[in-house]
C-alpha positions in Angstrom: -19.6 11.8 -8.4 -15.8 11.7 -7.9 -13.7 14.7 -7.0 -11.2 16.5 -9.1 -7.5 16.1 -8.1 -7.3 19.7 -7.2 -10.5 19.7 -5.1 -10.1 17.6 -2.0 -13.3 15.9 -0.8 -14.6 16.7 2.7 -16.7 14.2 4.6 -17.0 10.5 5.4 -15.6 8.2 2.8 -13.1 10.6 1.3 -9.7 9.2 0.5 -6.6 11.4 0.7 -3.7 10.3 -1.6 -0.4 11.3 -0.2 1.6 12.9 -3.0 5.4 12.8 -2.7 6.6 12.1 -6.2 7.0 8.3 -6.1 3.6 7.0 -6.7 1.6 5.9 -9.8 -1.2 8.3 -9.2 -2.9 7.8 -12.5 -3.7 4.1 -12.2 -4.9 4.6 -8.7 -7.1 7.6 -9.4 -8.6 5.9 -12.5 -9.6 2.9 -10.3 -11.1 5.2 -7.7 -13.1 7.0 -10.4 -14.4 3.7 -11.8 -15.6 2.8 -8.3 -17.1 6.2 -7.5 -14.9 6.6 -4.4 -14.3 10.3 -3.7 -10.6 11.3 -3.3 -8.3 14.2 -3.2 -4.6 15.0 -2.9 -2.5 15.5 0.2 0.4 17.9 -0.5 0.8 19.5 3.0 0.1 18.7 6.6 -3.1 20.7 6.8 -4.7 18.6 4.0 -4.9 15.5 6.3 -7.8 17.0 8.2 -10.0 16.9 5.1 -10.1 13.1 4.7 -11.2 10.1 6.7 -8.6 7.6 5.4 -5.4 7.8 3.4 -3.4 6.0 0.7 0.4 6.0 0.3 1.1 4.9 -3.3 4.6 4.0 -4.5 6.6 2.5 -7.3 10.3 2.1 -7.9 13.1 2.3 -5.3 12.2 2.2 -1.6 15.2 4.3 -0.5 14.6 7.0 -3.1 10.9 7.0 -2.2 11.7 7.5 1.5 14.0 10.4 0.6 11.2 12.0 -1.4 8.7 11.4 1.4 11.1 13.0 4.0 11.6 16.0 1.7 7.9 16.8 1.9 8.0 17.2 5.7 4.9 14.9 6.0 6.6 12.1 7.9 5.7 13.2 11.4 2.1 13.7 10.4 1.9 10.3 8.8 3.3 8.5 11.8 0.8 10.3 14.1 -2.3 9.3 12.0 -5.1 7.5 13.8 -7.4 7.1 10.8 -7.0 4.2 8.4 -3.9 4.3 6.1 -3.2 2.0 3.2 0.3 1.6 1.7 0.4 0.1 -1.8 3.6 -1.7 -3.2 6.5 0.6 -2.3 4.0 2.5 -0.2 3.6 -0.7 1.9 7.4 -1.2 2.1 7.8 2.4 3.5 5.7 1.3 6.5 8.4 -1.2 7.6 11.5 -0.4 9.6 14.2 -0.9 7.0 14.8 -1.9 3.4 17.8 -3.6 1.9 17.0 -1.5 -1.2 19.4 1.4 -0.8 20.2 0.3 2.8 17.4 2.6 3.9 15.7 3.3 7.2 12.0 3.7 6.6 8.9 4.8 8.6 9.3 2.0 11.2 5.5 1.7 11.8 6.0 -2.1 11.5 9.0 -3.7 13.2 9.8 -5.8 10.2 12.1 -5.5 7.2 11.9 -5.3 3.5 14.3 -7.8 1.9 15.6 -8.6 -1.6 14.5 -11.9 -3.2 17.4 -14.4 -3.3 18.8 -15.1 -6.7 20.0 -18.4 -8.1 16.6 -19.9 -8.7 14.6 -20.6 -11.9 12.2 -17.9 -10.9 12.9 -14.5 -12.3 13.3 -11.3 -10.2 11.3 -9.0 -10.2 8.3 -11.0 -9.3 5.9 -9.8 -12.0 2.4 -10.9 -12.8 -0.5 -12.6 -11.1 -0.1 -14.6 -8.0 -2.5 -16.1 -5.4 -3.0 -14.5 -2.1 -4.0 -16.6 1.0 -5.6 -15.1 4.1 -3.8 -15.4 7.4 -6.1 -13.3 9.6 -9.7 -12.2 9.2 -10.0 -8.6 8.4 -12.6 -6.3 6.7 -10.0 -5.4 4.1 -10.5 -8.8 2.5 -14.2 -9.1 2.9 -15.9 -10.9 0.0 -12.5 -11.9 -1.4 -12.0 -15.7 -1.5 -8.8 -17.2 -0.3 -6.5 -18.0 -3.2 -7.7 -15.0 -5.3 -5.2 -13.7 -7.8 -3.6 -10.2 -7.5 -1.1 -8.4 -9.7 2.5 -8.0 -8.4 5.6 -6.1 -9.6 8.5 -6.0 -7.1 12.0 -7.2 -6.4 11.9 -6.8 -2.6 9.4 -8.4 -0.2 8.1 -7.9 3.3 9.5 -10.5 5.7 6.8 -12.8 7.0 5.7 -12.2 10.6 2.4 -13.8 11.8 1.8 -10.9 14.2 1.2 -8.5 11.3 0.5 -10.6 8.2 -3.1 -10.4 6.9 -2.4 -12.5 3.8 0.6 -14.3 2.3 2.0 -15.2 -1.1 4.8 -17.5 -2.1 7.3 -16.6 -4.8 10.9 -18.0 -4.2 9.9 -17.8 -0.5 6.7 -17.1 1.5 6.2 -13.4 2.3 3.5 -11.0 3.5 1.2 -10.0 0.7 -0.6 -7.7 3.1 0.0 -6.4 6.6 -1.9 -4.6 9.4 -0.9 -2.9 12.6 -3.5 -0.7 14.4 -4.8 1.7 11.8 -2.0 1.0 9.2 -2.5 -1.4 6.4 -0.2 -2.4 3.5 -0.5 -4.5 0.3 2.4 -5.6 -1.8 0.3 -6.1 -4.9 -1.4 -3.4 -6.9 -5.2 -3.6 -6.2 -5.8 -0.9 -8.9 -4.4 -3.4 -11.5 -5.9 -6.5 -10.0 -9.4 -6.7 -11.6 -12.6 -7.3 -9.6 -10.9 -8.5 -6.4 -8.6 -5.5 -6.4 -11.5 -3.2 -6.8 -13.3 -5.0 -4.0 -10.3 -4.4 -1.7 -10.3 -0.7 -2.5 -14.0 -0.5 -1.8 -13.4 -2.4 1.5 -10.7 0.1 2.5 -13.0 3.0 1.7 -15.5 1.6 4.2 -13.1 0.8 7.1 
């Protein structure tokens, strides 16, 4: 049985969704409910203790999202987390050191940058729709997900490729990191909650890390 948004789940398997005003909470919570994964909301620092893993959602402008996140006062607590954390889309970009979007310093949990796709090609920006994702490193996040599986993307900025942190890659205009990992922090540029069976598999995998 899933948990109501106002009633945080306590105990192993509970996901805490960090609320800061820049995430598409409905799509994510609908996916978690379909999967039977218990979840609750994190609005203040004390809420972190009630969960075993965390999701940072995000849509829109990375610089504006970072400003909203800073305004919550949760940044020091996020950076100190030792349990698994998953950033989704802009939530992933926030984990990097800097974004060209808004010339913004971010959480700096990964020493890599978020860059704008180059123009002047036949490919349109934003990168919108289904694209194939290829594994670069073995990791439980992608267990039971074949290489070359399709996931759903919507973004105008990408995470620069660095083989030290890249779990999987995608090519659109250029090769970039579709997912990243460093210590207990994970990020995916695509939207698993909108990516069908393999997206749901990834969310289930994260709930078991």
